[in-house]
N, C-alpha and C positions, 0 to 999 in steps of 0.2 A: 406403085409397088410398095407393099408394107415393109417396114424394117423390123427386124427381130428385136423383141424386148424380153426381159425376164418375165416369166409367167407368174400367175397369181397363187402359187402354193410354195411356201418356204420349206426347205429341207433341214434335217438335223445336221449341224455343222460338226467340225472335227472336235469341238470341245464337249460334245454330247457323250454320254456313256456308250459303251460298246453295245453290240446287238443283244437283244434280250432273247433268251431261250423260250420258245413257245411249244406247248404240247398240242399236237393235232389229235383231237378226240375222234373216236370212231362214230360214224353216223348212226342215228337211231334207225331201227329196222323199219323199212317202208317209209322213208322220210317224207313228210307232208310237203316240205319245201320243194323237193325235186318233183313231186307229183303235180304241182301247180304251175310248172313252167309251160310256156307257150311253144309249140312246135313250129319251126320254120323250115321251108323246103330246101333252102340253100340254092345252089346253082351258080351261074355266072353273073358277076356284077362288076361294074367299073369302080375301082377303089382309088382313093386319093383325089387330088385336084390340082389344076394349074391356074386356079382362080387368082386374079390380080390382087384380091383383098387378103390373100393368104400369106403364110410365112414359109417361103421356100427353104430357109435354113432349118426348119423343123422336120423336113423330109415329107411334106404333104404330097408332093408330086414325085414322079410324073403319074398321070392317070394310067392305070394298068388293069387289064382284065384278070380277075381272080375267080377261081371256082371253089365253092364251098360244099361240103357234105351237109345233109340235113342235120339240124341241131335244135336244142331247146334253150329258151332264155326267159328270164323273169320279166314281167311287164313293168315292174317298178324296181327301184333301188331298194336295198334292205332297209327296213324301218327300225326306229328305236325299239319298238315293241318286239319285233322279230329278233333283234340282236339281244335284247334282254332275256328272251326265252333261251337263246343259246348260252348266254352267260350263266343263267340259273342252272341249266342242265350240266354244264361242264366246269364251272368255276373259272372260266377263262379270264385272264387279266391282260388287258390290252397293253401295247407297248407304251402308249401315252401314260398310262397309270404306272407302269414300271419305271419309265424314265422320270416321272414326276412332273412333267409339263407337256403342253402342246401349244400350237400356234393359234391365236385368236385375233381377229380384226379389231384394231383399237377402238373403232367406232361403237363396238358392242360392249365396251368395258366402262365401268365407273372410273372417274378421273383418278382416284387414288390407286386403284388396281392397275390402271394403264401406266401410271407413273412408276409403279414398283416393278413393272414387267419389262425386261429388256427388249428393245426394238431390234428388228432384223436390219442389218446395215443397208442392204440393197433395196429393201422394200420396207421402210420404217412404219408403215401402217399395220404391219404384222407384229404382234408381241408374243414373246415366249412366256406363257402364263402358268405359273405353278398351280397344280391341281386341276387344270383344264383336261377334260377327257370326254368320252362319249356320254357319261352320266352327268357331267357338268360342263356343257359346251362353252360357257363364258367364264369358267373358273369357279372358285368357291362361292357358294350361295346360289348358283344357277342350277337348273335341272331340266329334264326332258318330260316332266309330268304332263305338260300341256302339248307336247310334241310327239306323242306316241306314233302318229302316222307320218312324221317327217323322216327324211333319210338319216340314218345313223352317220355321225361324223366323228372326226378324231380317231379314225381307224386306219392303221397302216396296211400295207400290202400283206404283210405277214398275218395281221389280224383277220383280214379278209380270207386268206388261205385257211386259217383255222376254222372260220365259220363254214367255209365250203366243205372241209373235211368232215365236219359234224353233220352237215345237212345233206351229204351225198351229192354235192354239186361241184362246180369248178368255176373259176373266172373265165369269161369269154376271151378268146383270142382277139387281138386287135382287129383282124379282118372280120371275124364274126360280129364284133361290136359295131363296126361301121355298116356292115350289111344290114343288121337289125335296126340301127338308128335311122337309116335312110327310109325304112318303111316301104320299100318297093319303088321309090322314085330314083330315077337314074340321073346322077350328077347334079341334083338340086343342092343348093347351098345349105338349106335347113330341112328338117324332117317334113315340113309342109310345103316347101317350094323355095323360090329365090328371094322373096321379099320378107324382110324381118317382121314388119307389122302390117300385114295386108289389111286394107280397110281401116287402119288405125288400131287393130286388135293386137294385144300383147299375147303371144303364144308360148313364151318361155320366161323363166325367172332369171333375169340378168340385171346388172347395175343400170339404173335410170338416173340421169342427172350428170353431175361433174365428179369424176373419180379423182381422188378418194374422199373428197370433202362433203359431197352432197348426194344422197340417194333419195330421190323423190318417191321411190316405191310406186311408180306409176303402173307397174305390172301387178300390184297388189301385195308385194312381199319385200320386206327390207332384208330379211335373212333367208333361211331355208323356207321352202314351201312344202305342203303335204305332197307325198309321192305321186298322188293322182291329180295334182293341180294341172290345169290346162288340158287340152284335148290330146288323145293319143295319136300316134302316127299310123300309117297304113297297116302296120303289123300289130297294132294294139298296144304298143309300148309307150309309156308315159315319160316325159321329161328326159329324153335322151340328149337334149342340149340344155344348158343352164342348170340351175339348182345346185348340184354338186358334181365335182369331178368324179369319174368312175374308173377304178383300177381295172386294168386288163392283165391277162396272163403274161404277155410278152415282155422281154427285155427291150429297152428303148435303144434305137439307133437312128440317126437322121438319114443314113445312107445305105444301110445294109440291103434294103430292097433294090437298090440300084447297083451296088458294087460288091456286096458280100458273096461268099461262095454259094449261098443258097438263093441268090437273086432270081434264078430261073424257076424256083418253086412257085407255081401259081395255083396249086391245088392245096387247100387247107394250110396256108402259110402260118408259121408260128414265130417268125422273127428270129433274131440272132440267138446263138446258143448260150451266150453269157453277156454280162454287162454290169453296170453299176446302178442303173435306175430302171424302174418299171414304167410301162406306158400308162398314161391316164388319158381319158377321152371325155368330151362333152362340154367342157367349160363349167362355170358355176355362177351362182348369184352375184359374185364379185367381178365378173367379166364385163368390160366396157370397151366399146370400139376404140377409144383413145389409148387404151392400155393393153388389153388382152382380148383381141377379137378372135377368140378360140371357141366360141359357142356355135361353130359351124360343124357339120357332120364329118368333114374331112380333116378338121384341125386336130393337132396332136400336142401332147405335153408329157412330162415325166417327173418322177421324183424318186428318191431313194426308198427302198422297200420298208424301211423302218420309220419313215416320216409320216406325220399326221397333222391335220389342220381342221379348222372349223368349216371347210368347204370341200372335203374329200370324203367320198363314200364309195359304194360299189353295188353292182347287181350281179346275180349269179346266172350260170348257164349249165348245160349238161349235154352229153352226146344224145343223139336221137333215140338210141335204144335204151 
């Protein structure tokens, strides 16, 4: 049985400034983003897991039957190029830019910048880097020029909501995300089956080596990978595990689906009515079995909706109609 450990995305602490006011822009008429989503039929699926490798305290279980209406979802996470189009059209300023900092893995920083950036107490390999944002993922002097087809990172849940409002989309519910990530496989551990590296092949972008000191990049990527890296799942979705954490619409609770007043809702569940953190799914390139084995399709995590880091992104969804 795995023991629960803090997961691999730091949140903004009490010393951070208050929430930043964001303007949700109206979507462009006939949004191209919404038109490119893949339609999924929905229906009944088994959500959650009782897998011994999981984290029961996260609320991964119990396995329960859920019924979903048809919906549409993006085959990839939102890219730097797509987010730049949104920013150019709306003038949106992300929360990381407004706060003046975001969290970066210290292994990606020059020694001087790492030393000048405060470490996060519980997870000291994360540094609060002044000037880090989606435009400059490793802080001043870095850019996304050569990473246009990589997932946008350093975006908060609020930033994702702003993009959705502009593009005529929405964030997937947690149930929709898991159904889509499974790609039609019932209760498999990963989008492709139960074995992490079948035949020795790497099928997702996670930490290889010894965390947090040595990443061998055996899967081909030391940081983020292009959004279409590795083969898609049975629904044609890429990188639903690994690469970057993906924001979902729901408030997070480890037990609402078992004990909450809406626990009996098994058709299009939407999670608790309120909370302090939003659900994140899929794990990231910084997940490793020894530290954060949450690159399984049933794994869950969360963060405050104003938080951002170099391994948090999102994909969009929409109703079937």
